[in-house]
Structures are given as C-alpha cells and as structure tokens.
C-alpha positions as MATLAB code, in Angstrom:
seq = 'XXXXXXXXXXXXXXXXXXXXXXXXXXXXXXXXXXXXXXXXXXXXXXXXXXXXXXXXXXXXXXXXXXXXXXXXXXXXXXXXXXXXXXXXXXXXXXXXXXXXXXXXXXXXXXXXXXXXXXXXXXXXXXXXXXXXXXXXXXXXXXXXXXXXXXXXXXXXXXXXXXXXXXXXXXXXXXXXXXXXXXXXXXXXXXXXXXXXXXXXXXXXXXXXXXXXXXXXXXXXXXXXXXXXXXXXXXXXXXXXXXXXXXXXXXXXXXXXXXXXXXXXXXXXXXXXXXXXXXXXXXXXXXXXXXXXXXXXXXXXXXXXXXXXXXXXXXXXXXXXXXXXXXXXXXXXXXXXXXXXXXXXXXXXXXXXXXXXXXXXXXXXXXXXXXXXXXXXXXXXXXXXXXXXXXXXXXXXXXXXXXXXXXXXXXXXXXXXXXXXXXXXXXXXXXXXXXXXXXXXXXXXXXXXXXXXXXXXXXXXXXXXXXXXXXXXXXXXXXXXXXXXXXXXXXXXXXXXXXXXXXXXXXXXXXXXXXXXXXXXXXXXXXXXXXXXXXXXXXXXXXXXXXXXXXXXXXXXXXXXXXXXXXXXXXXXXXXXXXXXX';
ca = [
      26.524  -36.415  -12.691;
      30.249  -35.729  -13.146;
      30.037  -36.850  -16.773;
      27.119  -34.481  -17.364;
      29.039  -31.570  -15.832;
      32.031  -32.492  -17.908;
      29.889  -32.527  -21.025;
      28.521  -29.057  -20.133;
      32.069  -27.804  -19.812;
      33.222  -29.437  -23.054;
      30.314  -28.025  -25.002;
      30.874  -24.590  -23.382;
      27.205  -24.283  -22.395;
      27.931  -22.266  -19.230;
      30.145  -19.860  -21.158;
      27.398  -19.416  -23.729;
      24.889  -18.594  -20.957;
      27.224  -15.985  -19.428;
      27.882  -14.377  -22.811;
      24.149  -14.380  -23.605;
      23.365  -12.661  -20.286;
      26.033   -9.986  -20.789;
      24.979   -9.257  -24.377;
      21.279   -9.173  -23.392;
      21.964   -6.717  -20.570;
      23.924   -4.407  -22.858;
      21.237   -4.650  -25.545;
      18.460   -3.807  -23.090;
      20.397   -0.770  -21.892;
      20.646    0.379  -25.503;
      16.984   -0.343  -26.224;
      15.971    1.808  -23.236;
      17.753    4.796  -24.781;
      16.413    4.084  -28.289;
      12.812    3.759  -27.096;
      13.075    7.089  -25.319;
      14.607    8.944  -28.271;
      12.532    7.475  -31.117;
       9.126    7.989  -29.476;
       8.343    4.277  -29.196;
       6.128    3.121  -26.301;
       8.204    2.595  -23.166;
       5.904   -0.296  -22.302;
       7.658   -2.258  -25.083;
      10.608   -2.454  -22.699;
       8.725   -4.996  -20.605;
       8.268   -7.218  -23.652;
      11.949   -6.988  -24.566;
      12.961   -7.998  -21.043;
      10.565  -10.966  -21.085;
      11.711  -11.985  -24.579;
      15.378  -11.859  -23.499;
      14.639  -14.098  -20.516;
      12.717  -16.573  -22.666;
      15.582  -16.641  -25.175;
      18.053  -17.981  -22.614;
      16.845  -21.626  -22.835;
      17.142  -21.485  -26.635;
      20.707  -20.146  -26.379;
      21.665  -22.977  -24.013;
      20.107  -25.610  -26.296;
      21.980  -24.233  -29.291;
      25.230  -24.211  -27.290;
      24.685  -27.885  -26.412;
      24.171  -29.003  -29.995;
      26.425  -26.598  -31.896;
      29.940  -25.214  -31.516;
      31.548  -22.191  -33.141;
      34.820  -23.344  -34.800;
      37.358  -21.656  -37.132;
      35.555  -23.449  -39.969;
      32.165  -22.061  -38.944;
      29.190  -23.357  -36.941;
      29.196  -27.146  -36.579;
      27.321  -29.731  -34.601;
      29.099  -30.399  -31.319;
      29.691  -34.025  -32.265;
      31.386  -33.000  -35.516;
      33.700  -30.431  -33.908;
      35.881  -32.857  -32.041;
      34.963  -35.680  -29.696;
      32.167  -37.910  -30.988;
      28.942  -37.892  -29.059;
      26.084  -40.289  -28.675;
      23.111  -39.795  -30.936;
      20.370  -38.126  -28.920;
      16.925  -39.668  -28.785;
      15.618  -36.487  -30.399;
      17.203  -35.039  -33.528;
      18.965  -31.675  -33.340;
      16.426  -30.123  -35.661;
      13.520  -31.348  -33.530;
      15.067  -29.926  -30.337;
      15.847  -26.558  -31.931;
      12.397  -26.362  -33.540;
      10.709  -27.230  -30.242;
      12.755  -24.600  -28.386;
      11.921  -21.966  -30.998;
       8.248  -22.916  -30.814;
       8.207  -22.582  -27.012;
      10.031  -19.237  -26.990;
       8.059  -17.650  -29.831;
       4.792  -19.173  -28.614;
       5.356  -17.805  -25.123;
       6.187  -14.390  -26.564;
       3.024  -14.420  -28.686;
       0.929  -15.423  -25.678;
       2.460  -12.648  -23.566;
       1.798  -10.058  -26.248;
      -1.772  -11.165  -26.858;
      -2.569  -11.133  -23.150;
      -1.157   -7.635  -22.744;
      -2.338   -5.875  -25.890;
      -6.011   -5.705  -25.016;
      -7.110   -2.353  -23.625;
      -9.929   -2.036  -21.124;
     -13.347   -1.379  -22.528;
     -14.130    2.290  -22.985;
     -16.892    4.393  -24.413;
     -16.264    6.768  -27.290;
     -15.301   10.257  -26.107;
     -17.497   13.123  -27.241;
     -14.534   15.417  -27.868;
     -10.827   15.630  -27.135;
      -9.364   18.794  -25.680;
      -6.009   19.656  -27.253;
      -4.723   20.602  -23.802;
      -5.210   17.172  -22.229;
      -2.897   14.423  -21.037;
      -2.919   10.958  -19.480;
      -0.015    9.945  -17.238;
       0.566    6.212  -17.590;
       2.298    4.254  -14.819;
       6.050    4.347  -15.332;
       7.815    1.038  -15.984;
       9.977   -0.172  -13.106;
      13.355   -1.129  -14.573;
      15.120   -1.397  -11.224;
      16.817   -4.607  -10.191;
      14.436   -4.884   -7.231;
      10.807   -5.466   -8.325;
       9.651   -3.979   -5.005;
      10.686   -0.569   -6.342;
       7.441   -0.635   -8.307;
       5.930    1.476   -5.529;
       8.404    4.224   -6.456;
       7.774    4.143  -10.227;
       3.999    4.134   -9.623;
       4.344    6.896   -7.056;
       6.415    9.094   -9.353;
       3.804    8.837  -12.112;
       1.035    9.616   -9.631;
       2.930   12.625   -8.261;
       3.420   13.985  -11.787;
      -0.301   13.513  -12.366;
      -1.054   15.604   -9.265;
       1.322   18.373  -10.311;
      -0.068   18.529  -13.854;
      -3.626   18.591  -12.511;
      -2.719   21.949  -10.991;
      -1.984   23.511  -14.380;
      -4.823   25.895  -15.314;
      -6.492   24.842  -18.534;
      -4.903   21.386  -18.700;
      -7.193   18.360  -18.488;
      -5.551   15.362  -16.810;
      -7.082   11.868  -16.861;
      -7.640   10.477  -13.362;
      -5.331    7.895  -11.831;
      -7.751    4.942  -11.869;
      -8.265    5.171  -15.621;
      -4.622    5.913  -16.477;
      -3.331    3.087  -14.295;
      -5.769    0.594  -15.829;
      -3.189    0.283  -18.640;
      -0.486   -0.871  -16.240;
       1.452   -3.902  -17.428;
       0.157   -3.710  -21.002;
       1.904   -3.065  -24.306;
      -0.510   -0.418  -25.458;
      -0.843    1.709  -28.574;
      -0.971    5.332  -27.419;
      -3.684    6.018  -29.978;
      -5.975    3.580  -28.190;
      -5.070    5.174  -24.849;
      -6.003    8.565  -26.251;
      -9.345    7.312  -27.569;
     -10.208    5.509  -24.336;
      -9.345    8.417  -22.045;
     -10.320   11.258  -24.398;
      -6.906   12.907  -24.196;
      -4.679   14.431  -26.868;
      -1.331   13.442  -25.356;
       0.112   10.585  -23.320;
       3.037   10.752  -20.878;
       4.913    7.509  -20.318;
       8.325    6.542  -19.094;
      10.536    4.305  -17.021;
      12.330    4.504  -13.684;
      15.530    2.819  -12.602;
      16.226    3.351   -8.898;
      19.525    2.284   -7.384;
      20.479    3.202   -3.821;
      20.481    7.021   -3.670;
      20.210    7.670   -7.405;
      17.366    7.492   -9.882;
      17.323    7.450  -13.676;
      14.088    8.560  -15.300;
      13.224    8.385  -18.989;
      10.033   10.229  -19.915;
       8.329   11.065  -23.166;
       5.221   12.934  -24.214;
       3.475   11.427  -27.250;
       0.692   12.822  -29.385;
      -2.145   10.315  -29.097;
      -3.607   10.895  -32.546;
      -0.578    9.687  -34.520;
       2.021    8.553  -31.961;
       4.292   11.504  -32.817;
       6.759   12.294  -30.042;
       6.392   15.857  -28.751;
       9.109   15.676  -26.130;
      11.451   13.232  -24.456;
      14.154   13.523  -21.858;
      16.370   11.365  -19.666;
      17.315   12.364  -16.124;
      19.978   10.937  -13.836;
      19.724   12.519  -10.402;
      20.173   12.066   -6.691;
      16.978   11.067   -4.881;
      17.232   14.271   -2.848;
      16.378   16.173   -6.065;
      13.172   14.228   -6.728;
      10.787   17.066   -5.810;
      12.486   19.617   -8.059;
      12.711   16.973  -10.787;
       8.943   16.406  -10.729;
       8.365   20.124  -11.258;
      10.984   20.211  -14.015;
       9.331   17.361  -15.902;
       5.894   18.939  -15.506;
       7.135   22.288  -16.826;
       8.787   20.574  -19.803;
       5.462   18.928  -20.636;
       3.634   22.258  -20.467;
       6.236   23.790  -22.778;
       5.966   20.865  -25.209;
       2.197   21.327  -25.361;
       2.761   25.027  -26.098;
       0.586   26.093  -23.186;
       1.008   29.579  -21.729;
       1.381   29.957  -17.975;
       1.646   33.137  -15.980;
       4.814   32.896  -13.898;
       7.032   29.832  -13.755;
       7.230   26.336  -12.409;
       6.346   27.521   -8.925;
       2.783   28.007  -10.178;
       2.557   24.243  -10.608;
       3.464   23.460   -7.023;
      -0.004   23.709   -5.557;
       0.412   20.990   -2.953;
       2.773   21.156    0.033;
       5.373   18.403    0.115;
       7.849   17.184    2.679;
      11.554   17.894    2.494;
      12.243   14.585    4.242;
      13.086   11.961    1.629;
      12.395    9.037    3.986;
       8.992   10.462    4.934;
       8.181   10.864    1.242;
       9.282    7.295    0.554;
       6.953    5.930    3.247;
       4.143    8.102    1.892;
       4.583    6.548   -1.567;
       4.484    3.087    0.019;
       1.271    4.090    1.786;
      -0.443    5.188   -1.403;
       0.755    2.041   -3.167;
      -0.661   -0.240   -0.453;
      -3.865    1.783   -0.130;
      -4.493    1.214   -3.824;
      -4.704   -2.555   -3.220;
      -8.090   -2.048   -1.474;
      -7.595   -5.154    0.691;
      -7.630   -5.403    4.469;
      -3.947   -6.361    4.593;
      -3.024   -3.640    2.121;
      -4.882   -0.931    4.030;
      -3.378   -2.058    7.352;
       0.059   -1.767    5.770;
      -0.865    1.661    4.403;
      -1.809    2.801    7.910;
       1.646    1.735    9.122;
       3.305    3.478    6.162;
       1.471    6.771    6.654;
       2.038    6.655   10.412;
       5.761    6.089    9.796;
       5.830    9.028    7.396;
       4.235   11.270   10.021;
       6.772   10.142   12.632;
       9.533   11.329   10.294;
       7.775   14.595    9.429;
       4.941   15.600   11.745;
       3.978   18.492    9.421;
       3.437   16.371    6.294;
      -0.191   17.159    5.419;
      -0.525   14.609    2.637;
       0.547   11.801    4.970;
      -2.235   12.800    7.384;
      -4.684   12.840    4.469;
      -3.580    9.365    3.414;
      -3.911    8.081    6.991;
      -7.426    9.521    7.170;
      -8.432    7.809    3.908;
      -6.990    4.480    5.078;
      -8.942    4.579    8.349;
     -12.165    5.489    6.544;
     -11.779    2.646    4.034;
     -10.748   -0.033    6.529;
     -14.249   -0.948    7.836;
     -15.482   -1.643    4.293;
     -12.859   -4.356    3.689;
     -12.248   -5.716    7.200;
     -13.471   -9.222    7.916;
     -15.902   -9.873   10.767;
     -15.855   -7.553   13.766;
     -12.091   -7.008   13.786;
     -12.553   -3.290   13.124;
     -15.117   -1.116   14.891;
     -16.432    1.374   12.310;
     -16.995    4.081   14.916;
     -13.373    3.952   16.062;
     -12.051    3.920   12.488;
     -14.222    6.885   11.475;
     -13.195    8.860   14.578;
      -9.521    8.249   13.779;
     -10.099    9.223   10.154;
     -11.844   12.454   11.176;
      -9.011   13.435   13.538;
      -6.356   12.807   10.870;
      -8.375   14.691    8.219;
      -8.767   17.733   10.479;
      -5.017   17.733   11.104;
      -4.384   17.475    7.346;
      -6.516   20.573    6.745;
      -4.684   22.462    9.496;
      -1.317   21.677    7.935;
      -2.388   21.951    4.294;
      -5.333   24.357    3.998;
      -4.704   24.723    0.250;
      -4.399   20.977   -0.350;
      -7.391   19.472   -2.167;
      -6.674   16.010   -0.748;
      -6.968   17.277    2.828;
     -10.406   18.800    2.265;
     -11.586   15.702    0.385;
     -10.479   13.477    3.275;
     -12.319   15.728    5.724;
     -15.414   15.646    3.542;
     -15.330   11.851    3.453;
     -14.887   11.671    7.222;
     -17.787   14.051    7.873;
     -20.051   12.083    5.537;
     -19.077    8.873    7.328;
     -20.305   10.610   10.486;
     -23.576   11.544    8.731;
     -22.776   15.259    8.538;
     -24.166   15.965    5.086;
     -23.842   19.739    4.943;
     -20.338   19.797    6.413;
     -19.167   16.954    4.203;
     -20.423   18.622    1.025;
     -18.811   21.937    2.017;
     -15.421   20.257    2.431;
     -15.748   18.423   -0.871;
     -16.778   21.646   -2.597;
     -13.618   23.246   -1.238;
     -11.571   20.317   -2.562;
     -12.924   20.764   -6.092;
     -12.370   24.530   -5.874;
      -8.694   23.865   -5.153;
      -8.431   21.154   -7.813;
     -11.340   20.934  -10.208;
      -9.862   17.741  -11.644;
      -9.898   15.826   -8.375;
     -12.274   13.096   -9.540;
     -12.718   11.464   -6.132;
     -13.995   14.707   -4.607;
     -16.579   15.009   -7.390;
     -17.524   11.355   -6.967;
     -17.939   11.521   -3.184;
     -20.051   14.681   -3.323;
     -22.551   13.521   -5.969;
     -24.958   11.429   -3.869;
     -24.863   13.747   -0.801;
     -25.824   16.641   -3.089;
     -28.793   14.586   -4.312;
     -29.812   13.898   -0.693;
     -29.766   17.649   -0.075;
     -32.137   18.161   -2.997;
     -29.469   19.775   -5.203;
     -30.158   17.492   -8.135;
     -28.472   19.487  -10.912;
     -25.293   19.886   -8.881;
     -25.378   16.204   -7.994;
     -25.540   15.159  -11.644;
     -22.827   17.650  -12.600;
     -20.513   16.231   -9.928;
     -21.190   12.615  -10.898;
     -20.678   13.352  -14.583;
     -17.448   15.242  -13.857;
     -16.087   12.227  -11.957;
     -17.017    9.806  -14.765;
     -15.576   12.134  -17.406;
     -12.260   12.530  -15.569;
     -12.095    8.805  -14.780;
     -13.879    7.107  -17.719;
     -12.383    3.640  -17.147;
     -13.279    3.523  -13.453;
     -16.255    1.215  -12.908;
     -16.685    2.786   -9.461;
     -17.019    6.325  -10.870;
     -19.441    5.255  -13.601;
     -21.509    3.188  -11.150;
     -21.685    6.238   -8.862;
     -23.173    8.182  -11.768;
     -25.756    5.403  -12.117;
     -26.559    5.596   -8.397;
     -26.954    9.372   -8.553;
     -29.278    9.099  -11.550;
     -31.398    6.583   -9.667;
     -31.698    8.886   -6.663;
     -32.768   11.842   -8.835;
     -35.567    9.661  -10.261;
     -34.040    8.779  -13.611;
     -33.874    4.959  -13.492;
     -33.751    4.473  -17.281;
     -30.629    6.633  -17.514;
     -29.237    4.812  -14.498;
     -29.564    1.496  -16.358;
     -27.410    2.847  -19.184;
     -24.625    3.893  -16.810;
     -24.721    0.644  -14.836;
     -24.346   -1.212  -18.142;
     -21.238    0.862  -18.905;
     -19.831    0.145  -15.425;
     -20.410   -3.588  -15.869;
     -18.709   -3.497  -19.271;
     -15.655   -2.163  -17.428;
     -15.988   -4.629  -14.536;
     -18.531   -7.455  -14.991;
     -18.199   -8.446  -11.311;
     -18.865   -5.009   -9.824;
     -21.356   -5.917   -7.089;
     -22.705   -2.401   -6.462;
     -23.383   -1.928  -10.170;
     -25.176   -5.290  -10.377;
     -27.430   -4.448   -7.423;
     -28.030   -0.906   -8.671;
     -28.985   -2.264  -12.075;
     -31.463   -4.694  -10.485;
     -33.050   -1.939   -8.365;
     -33.319    0.329  -11.422;
     -35.135   -2.426  -13.307;
     -37.520   -2.850  -10.356;
     -38.320    0.872  -10.509;
     -39.015    0.504  -14.235;
     -41.167   -2.598  -13.704;
     -38.779   -4.708  -15.811;
     -39.041   -7.728  -13.545;
     -37.360  -10.336  -15.743;
     -34.311   -8.132  -16.120;
     -34.369   -7.428  -12.369;
     -34.368  -11.160  -11.595;
     -31.440  -11.765  -13.929;
     -29.386   -8.890  -12.483;
     -30.145   -9.865   -8.897;
     -29.162  -13.442   -9.716;
     -25.746  -12.269  -10.907;
     -25.413  -10.055   -7.833;
     -26.290  -12.913   -5.475;
     -23.678  -15.187   -7.049;
     -21.066  -12.447   -6.785;
     -21.606  -11.604   -3.094;
     -22.244  -15.119   -1.815;
     -26.022  -15.013   -1.371;
     -28.428  -17.806   -2.321;
     -29.692  -16.946   -5.849;
     -32.905  -18.929   -5.317;
     -33.768  -17.077   -2.121;
     -33.061  -13.704   -3.709;
     -35.222  -14.714   -6.681;
     -38.065  -15.523   -4.266;
     -37.783  -12.004   -2.865;
     -37.944  -10.446   -6.324;
     -40.972  -12.578   -7.161;
     -42.692  -11.520   -3.913;
     -41.939   -7.856   -4.725;
     -43.449   -8.337   -8.162;
     -46.598   -9.876   -6.711;
     -47.057   -6.902   -4.372;
     -46.319   -4.373   -7.156;
     -48.972   -6.050   -9.329;
     -51.591   -5.488   -6.631;
     -51.248   -8.746   -4.761;
     -51.225   -9.036   -0.951;
     -48.037   -8.401    1.034;
     -45.961  -11.538    1.361;
     -44.426  -12.897    4.542;
     -40.778  -12.981    3.507;
     -39.251  -12.081    6.875;
     -37.195  -15.247    7.264;
     -35.722  -15.052    3.760;
     -34.982  -11.355    4.207;
     -33.253  -12.027    7.525;
     -31.093  -14.725    5.972;
     -30.147  -12.888    2.795;
     -29.807   -9.283    4.004;
     -26.986   -8.568    6.428;
     -27.651   -4.831    6.569;
     -30.610   -3.274    8.377;
     -30.943   -0.757    5.554;
     -31.129   -3.564    2.976;
     -33.685   -5.422    5.073;
     -35.771   -2.249    5.251;
     -35.803   -1.949    1.480;
     -36.808   -5.589    0.958;
     -39.605   -5.363    3.542;
     -40.930   -2.277    1.750;
     -40.728   -3.977   -1.647;
     -42.839   -6.934   -0.504;
     -45.350   -4.692    1.292;
     -44.253   -5.237    4.918;
     -44.207   -1.521    5.743;
     -44.171   -1.733    9.539;
     -41.197   -4.084    9.517;
     -39.452   -1.807    7.025;
     -39.899    1.186    9.325;
     -38.626   -0.744   12.344;
     -35.496   -1.701   10.388;
     -34.970    1.947    9.389;
     -35.142    2.993   13.028;
     -32.828    0.150   14.028;
     -30.263    1.125   11.367;
     -30.445    4.775   12.400;
     -30.003    4.032   16.094;
     -26.999    1.783   15.388;
     -25.501    4.348   12.976;
     -25.139    1.754   10.234;
     -23.238    3.048    7.220;
     -25.554    3.241    4.200;
     -27.774    5.986    5.618;
     -28.697    7.236    2.130;
     -30.945    4.182    1.738;
     -33.680    5.998    3.676;
     -33.975    8.299    0.642;
     -34.103    5.405   -1.839;
     -36.878    6.039   -4.388;
     -38.163    2.504   -3.670;
     -38.970    3.620   -0.086;
     -40.811    6.757   -1.149;
     -44.230    5.698    0.093;
     -42.851    5.361    3.647;
     -41.780    8.994    3.904;
     -45.168   10.174    5.103;
     -44.715    8.114    8.269;
     -43.573   10.460   11.097;
     -40.912    7.994   12.223;
     -39.250    7.867    8.777;
     -39.637   11.599    8.395;
     -37.849   12.094   11.726;
     -34.940    9.872   10.652;
     -34.539   11.811    7.407;
     -34.645   15.105    9.274;
     -31.995   13.975   11.761;
     -29.671   12.895    8.951;
     -30.271   16.178    7.119;
     -31.990   14.760    4.032;
     -34.248   17.106    2.099;
     -37.017   15.078    0.491;
];
C-alpha cells in the first residue's frame, strides 16, 4: 500500500487531479457566462458539468502514464525512475479511458436529447412563451426546489400579462433534465419564444442567468444576469418578467405593478417553505404530499396571511386520498380539511386564481356541482391561462348539461398544456360524456402517446370502444389497463366478452363474482353490472356508492348507464347530485 501511495506521489497523480478540478471549475464558471451571452441553451450546462466529471478519470490515467518535463511530454518510466511494464500497454489504457468517457457522454446526450411526443400545433401566437425549468447550479442539489420554484413563479407572473400566452407548467417542465433544441420546444408547445436559465443559490444570495430565445431560429431576444440578496427575490421576479415583455415588444398599460396579480408574502422563510410545498406536491406520491402538507403548514405558521400557502394546503389535502395506501386516510376528513383551507385562501386572496380553483376542487369533492363550477369560473376569469381550472371544470360542466362550455374548457386545458397526458385524457373523458366516443378515442390515443401507462386513458379508451361496438379493440385496451392497475387480464376479458354477448342480444350473464373481485369501486361495479345486463344489481351498487359518498359520482351519468336513468332510484341519485340529464 505504501509503495502504491509513493508511486502516486512520484507520478504526481494527486497534483494532476487537484489542478484538473481547479481548471474545470474555472472553465465551468466561464461557460455559464458564455452560454448566457451567446444565446446557447442553458441546459447545455448540465452536459458540460457531467463531461467535466467524466473527464477526471482520464486525467488521472494520463497523469499516471505520462509526465510533463522540460523536454516535453514523456512516459513516466522515461522521465526518471524506471517502472515495471504494465500488463496493459499505455495506448490500450488511454484508448479504453477515452472510449469510456466519450461513450458515456454520447449515452448521456442520446438519453437526454429526445423530446416528449407532441402533436403539431395549429398556429403559433407571436406573443407566446414557455418557461422551462431553470438549471440548478448550486453546490447543494437539494436547492433544485428553489430553481424549479423560481421558474414556476415567473410562469405565474407572465400568465398575468394581458395578451401573452404562456404554456402550462406540466408541459414546460416535461423538458426538465434534457438538452433540448428550443426550436423543438417551440413546435411541441406552440410558442414563439422560450425562457430558460440557471440559478446558483448560496446562503443569502442568489445568482440568476436568464435568456429569452426565439423558438423559430434560436435567436436570442434578451439575456441578463442578476446577483442579488434573497430578500429581493420578489422584486427580481417582476423585473425579469417586465424585461421579457419589453423584449417581446408588447405594450402594457402602466408598469410592472400590472404584472403582480397574485398576493405574495414578505416573509422569505414562509416563501421558501411554500416553494418546498409545491415541489413536493408535484411528486404526486403519498410521501411527497404528506411532506407538502408539512411544508405548507410551516409556511402558514410563519405568515398566517399567506393565501397561496392556504391554497397549496387545500390542494394537498384534496389529492391525498387518491394516492394514500389502504385506509390510512379518510377521504371525508381530507376533503373537509381541504375545503376549510380553500375558503381561508379565498378570504385572504379574493383576486387569486389559485384560491378559487382550490375552492372549486374542494366543492366538487363534496359533490357541490354548481358551487364548484362557479368557483372554477371565477378562477379562469382571474387567470384565463390557468389550465388546471379549465381542466377541473370541464366534466362538471358536461354533467350540468352545458356541453359547449364543457368542450371549450377541456380544449383550453389541452391547448395550454399540450404535453400533459392528464389534460388530454380529460378532454377524451369530456368528449365521451357529451356522446362523442369516436372523438374521444382520438384524444385518448394522443394521451397514451404522451404516457403509454396512463391508466385512466387506457380505461377511457376501452369504454369508448365499447360505446362504438369495437369489441376487439375494447378487449385489447382493457387488457392493457388490467395489467397496468394490477387486475387479472383474463377475468377482465371475461367481463368484456359477457358485455359483448348482452349487447349482441344474448341473455344477461351472471358475472357477479368476477365483478366483485375485479372492481374495487361501487361505481365501477355498477357500470359492469349494467354492461352485462344485470340492471337491478347495477342500481343497488349506484345507491350504495351514493350513500357512502364514494368519489367518482360522475359515473352515474356515464353514457353506458343511460338505459338505467328511467328508474326512479337512479333518477333520484342524479337529482341529489345535481346532474342534468
């Protein structure tokens, strides 16, 4: 061991590693400035960092085998003390190291260059922008919550600019972690410009590099670097947003204060916890949402008037039952907590779109259709580009018989968030409920191109095929759905076959045991019983689901249950929920 350490010292390998690290750090600092000023994608910075790290082993290998002398570069054994001949030649070692470094770099690039699938935009508005997630260049990787949060906050501010179309967060953030050509981003999101940048956060200071790029040709419209105290972060967000508006040559009445449509906290620690909450909420896991609840609650403890923190806490409580395992979370308790937080958010931020959207979601979770739609309408009045508010209101509008408004809302959500499988699948669901199953199939196909494992899209596609009488396609789609959600594909196929037999004029089949095993929701059991002709059992399940206040109440209006609506018991359930047939 001592001889090996002595050999490392003699060959100056450690010194070479230290020099390599110092030079790499200085070079990366310079590259950060160059990328910002020349209009090159800031996402290339990630590749340069990875490449520098992968180059370290090569530098150490070269230092072992070669030494820089006054006479030039020589093999270490020729520069002084003789060495033993290695079992591999110098050329083989160097070639292997180069192969590993360059091969790893090529693999990293190839795995990060692919953009998500997207459909061709119909047109691109010149006044449109996508805000990509900012690269976290801080020493601590956990500061990613801050770089993500800053980009999301800028997105919210820009969404308040009259006449400016802003791509929704889900679609913009789908490019996170990728080296992406801005022209492809523009085509995928149907925007004319792309905002990207980087954040380096250190203690109480933050350095932000941002640039606005024209998507058509990659031409840089504007770039700027900021080095500020964290206490200035709110004013800095407005300053960046106003610079972007100026670069796009848009005309605003007034000044930057017109962009500040949403109330914010003046407490930096409360804001920091809020950003953590949004970051954890975006994980859509039980652990992530539980952490988000703690984050939002901590933010409220620091600033009890922070409306957006109450809105975030409401959203977290409403989402928790859908991801919680077993009976750990009682939906009624979670919805009640969400409703209370949403009402408080509206009290504190009556002009905040997020507050009204949270209240709308809470009211819908409590089966208050009219009230929920009114709150969501108010949210879209305050921010017409709030895609989630459009998305959440689409199906309730269909249940209220407002079909044209329902389709407009669903299409608005999918247009603002074109790479969100959830938004596109919601458009498919809305089309199915307004009796357009063929169009629904098209949208479900788009959603599955974005996310092949999207369970709701797979089931919606299968149900649409059943409505169209395309039984082979329905069996295939239901088979994929069953595999995705952990059901027995053979049992589900038996149910589809029984439904086909009944639809073709055959007698109702006794599929109760299979339905009980494969359908964990009373609403789903009701639909299967109706499909195989067991109407009385279907109606009993509808009543059972209604009495227990099970979540998917819209199933009672499913087109596949239409023949049951003449039954007084089903009619009464629909009337109590507020559905207009």
